[in-house]
C-alpha positions in Angstrom: 0.0 0.2 0.1 3.0 2.4 0.9 4.1 2.0 -3.0 0.7 3.4 -4.3 0.3 5.9 -1.7 3.4 7.1 -3.4 2.2 6.8 -7.0 -0.7 8.5 -6.3 1.2 11.6 -5.0 0.6 14.4 -8.2 4.6 15.3 -7.0 5.7 11.8 -8.3 3.0 11.8 -11.8 6.2 12.7 -13.7 8.7 9.7 -12.4 8.3 6.0 -12.7 6.1 3.6 -11.2 7.5 2.4 -8.0 6.5 -1.6 -9.4 6.6 -2.1 -12.6 4.7 -5.4 -12.9 1.4 -5.5 -15.5 -1.1 -5.5 -12.3 0.3 -2.9 -10.5 0.1 -0.9 -13.6 -2.9 -1.6 -14.3 -4.0 -0.1 -11.2 -2.5 3.2 -11.9 -4.2 3.3 -15.0 -7.5 2.6 -13.6 -6.9 5.3 -11.2 -5.4 8.0 -13.7 -9.3 7.2 -16.4 -11.5 7.1 -12.9 -10.0 10.6 -12.8 -10.6 11.0 -16.3 -13.9 10.1 -16.3 -15.4 12.5 -14.0 -13.3 15.4 -15.5 -15.1 14.7 -19.0 -18.7 14.2 -17.3 -17.7 17.4 -15.1 -16.6 19.2 -18.0 -19.4 18.3 -20.4 -22.4 19.3 -17.5 -20.3 23.0 -17.2 -20.1 23.4 -21.1 -23.7 22.6 -21.3 -24.4 24.9 -18.2 -22.6 27.5 -19.3 -22.6 27.9 -23.3 -25.8 28.7 -24.9 -26.6 25.7 -27.2 -23.9 23.6 -26.4 -23.6 20.0 -28.6 -21.7 17.6 -26.9 -20.0 16.2 -30.2 -21.4 13.2 -32.0 -19.0 11.5 -33.8 -18.7 8.2 -35.9 -16.2 5.7 -34.5 -15.5 2.2 -35.6 -13.9 -0.6 -33.8 -11.2 -0.5 -36.2 -10.5 3.1 -35.2 -10.9 2.6 -32.0 -7.9 -0.3 -32.0 -5.9 1.7 -33.9 -5.9 4.6 -32.1 -4.6 3.4 -29.3 -1.3 2.4 -31.1 -1.1 5.3 -33.4 -1.5 8.2 -30.6 0.8 6.0 -28.0 3.5 5.8 -30.4 3.5 9.0 -32.5 2.9 11.2 -28.9 4.6 9.0 -26.3 6.6 6.3 -27.5 8.9 7.8 -30.4 9.6 11.0 -27.8 10.6 8.7 -25.2 13.4 6.4 -27.5 14.5 9.6 -28.8 14.8 11.4 -25.7 14.2 9.7 -22.7 13.0 12.6 -21.2 9.9 12.6 -19.4 9.4 16.6 -19.3 9.6 16.2 -23.1 6.8 13.8 -23.0 4.6 15.7 -21.1 5.2 18.1 -24.0 4.1 15.7 -26.6 1.1 15.0 -24.5 -0.3 18.3 -23.8 -0.2 18.9 -27.5 -2.3 15.2 -28.1 -4.3 16.4 -25.0 -5.4 19.3 -26.9 -5.8 17.7 -30.2 -8.6 16.3 -28.6 -11.0 19.9 -28.4 -10.8 19.9 -32.4 -10.5 15.6 -33.6 -13.4 15.6 -34.1 -14.0 17.6 -37.1 -15.7 20.5 -35.1 -14.7 23.8 -34.8 -17.1 26.5 -33.2 -16.9 27.2 -29.7 -20.6 25.8 -29.1 -19.1 22.3 -30.2 -15.9 21.8 -28.9 -15.1 18.6 -27.2 -14.3 19.9 -23.5 -15.4 16.6 -22.3 -13.1 14.7 -24.3 -10.0 17.4 -23.6 -10.2 17.2 -19.4 -10.5 13.5 -20.1 -7.3 13.0 -21.7 -5.2 15.4 -19.5 -4.6 12.2 -16.7 -3.8 10.0 -19.2 -1.0 12.1 -20.0 0.6 11.4 -16.9 -0.3 7.3 -17.5 1.1 7.1 -20.3 4.3 9.3 -19.0 4.8 7.1 -16.1 4.2 3.9 -18.2 6.7 4.6 -21.0 9.6 5.6 -18.8 8.5 2.1 -16.6 9.8 0.5 -19.6 6.2 -0.8 -20.2 5.3 1.5 -23.1 3.6 -2.1 -25.1 1.1 -1.8 -22.3 -0.2 1.6 -22.6 -0.2 0.6 -26.3 -2.8 -2.4 -25.5 -4.2 -0.3 -22.0 -5.1 2.8 -24.1 -6.6 0.3 -27.2 -8.2 -1.8 -24.9 -10.2 1.3 -22.9 -11.2 2.7 -26.5 -12.5 -0.7 -27.3 -14.6 -1.4 -24.2 -16.5 1.7 -23.8 -17.3 1.7 -27.8 -18.6 -1.5 -27.0 -20.4 -0.2 -24.0 -21.3 3.4 -26.0 -23.0 0.5 -28.7 -25.1 -1.5 -26.7 -26.7 1.4 -24.9 -27.3 3.1 -28.3 -25.0 6.1 -28.2 -23.2 5.2 -30.9 -23.2 2.8 -34.2 -21.3 0.3 -34.0 -19.2 -0.7 -37.4 -15.6 -2.6 -38.0 -14.7 0.4 -40.4 -16.7 3.1 -41.3 -14.7 4.3 -44.7 -11.0 5.3 -46.2 -10.2 7.3 -43.5 -10.4 4.8 -40.8 -8.6 2.1 -43.0 -5.9 4.2 -43.6 -5.5 5.2 -40.0 -5.3 1.4 -39.1 -2.0 1.1 -42.3 -0.6 4.2 -40.3 -0.8 2.6 -37.0 1.0 -0.3 -37.9 3.6 1.2 -39.5 4.2 3.9 -36.8 4.2 0.9 -34.4 6.7 -0.9 -36.7 9.0 2.2 -35.7 8.6 2.0 -32.4 9.4 -1.6 -32.1 12.0 -0.7 -34.4 13.7 1.9 -31.7 13.1 -0.5 -29.1 15.0 -3.3 -30.6 17.8 -0.9 -31.7 18.2 -0.1 -27.1 20.1 -3.7 -27.4 20.7 -4.2 -31.2 21.9 -2.3 -33.9 19.5 -2.0 -36.1 19.8 -1.3 -39.9 18.5 2.5 -40.3 17.2 1.8 -43.8 14.4 -0.4 -42.1 13.1 2.9 -40.8 12.3 4.2 -44.5 9.8 1.1 -45.0 7.2 2.2 -42.5 8.3 6.2 -43.0 6.9 5.7 -46.7 3.9 3.6 -46.0 2.4 6.9 -43.6 3.9 9.6 -46.2 1.6 7.5 -48.7 -1.3 7.5 -46.6 -0.9 10.5 -45.6 -0.7 12.1 -49.3 -3.9 9.8 -49.8 -5.7 11.3 -47.1 -4.7 14.8 -48.3 -6.6 13.9 -52.0 -9.4 12.5 -50.6 -10.1 15.7 -48.6 -9.5 17.9 -51.4 -12.1 15.9 -54.0 
C-alpha cells in the first residue's frame, strides 16, 4: 500500500512507478482513467450549463479506429519521443499537444461544439502514458489505450449512444495502416536499444505513412 500512496501523489507523476509489473500498472491506469471520467462528465456538464446552444460532439467511431488509435497516438506522442529523448518533460510537452487535439479531433471547430469533456478526460491519461513508458512498459500503454477505447465503444454501442461498425471509410482504413507503420517504428526503436538496427528499415514504415497521408489529403481535396 505504501507504493500505491507514493504513486498516487501528484509530486511523483513524472517519475517511474514504484513497481512495474502489469497488475500494478493496471491499477494505476484505472486510477488515472477514473479521474479522467470524472473530469469529462464535469466538463460536459459545465459546458452544457454555461454555453448557450452547446452540443456535446457526436462522431462516428469504428472498431478499427478505436483499436488503431491506441497504437497511433501512444506511438506518435509518447513512444517515439520516449525513445528519442527519454525525458519525461519532453513527453509532457508532446502529451499536452495530444491532449489539446481532443478539442478539435472530431471535425467540429465552433466554440459551441468543441469537445471540452474529451479534452479534460485526456489530461490524466498524459501522466499514465508518461509513467508507463518511462517504466519500460510502453507496450502496456498501447494495449491499455486500445483496450479502453474498444471497451467504451462497445458499451456505448450496446446502450445506443453510438452506431457500431467494424470499418467506416477510407479514413479508418488508412488510420489502421498508419498505426501499423508507426508501431513498427516504435518496435525498431525499442530493438535498437539492445541491438544495432539497420536504419534503412525505418524507411519502409515512413514511406507507408507518407503515402497514407498523401491519400488522405487527396481524398479530402476531391
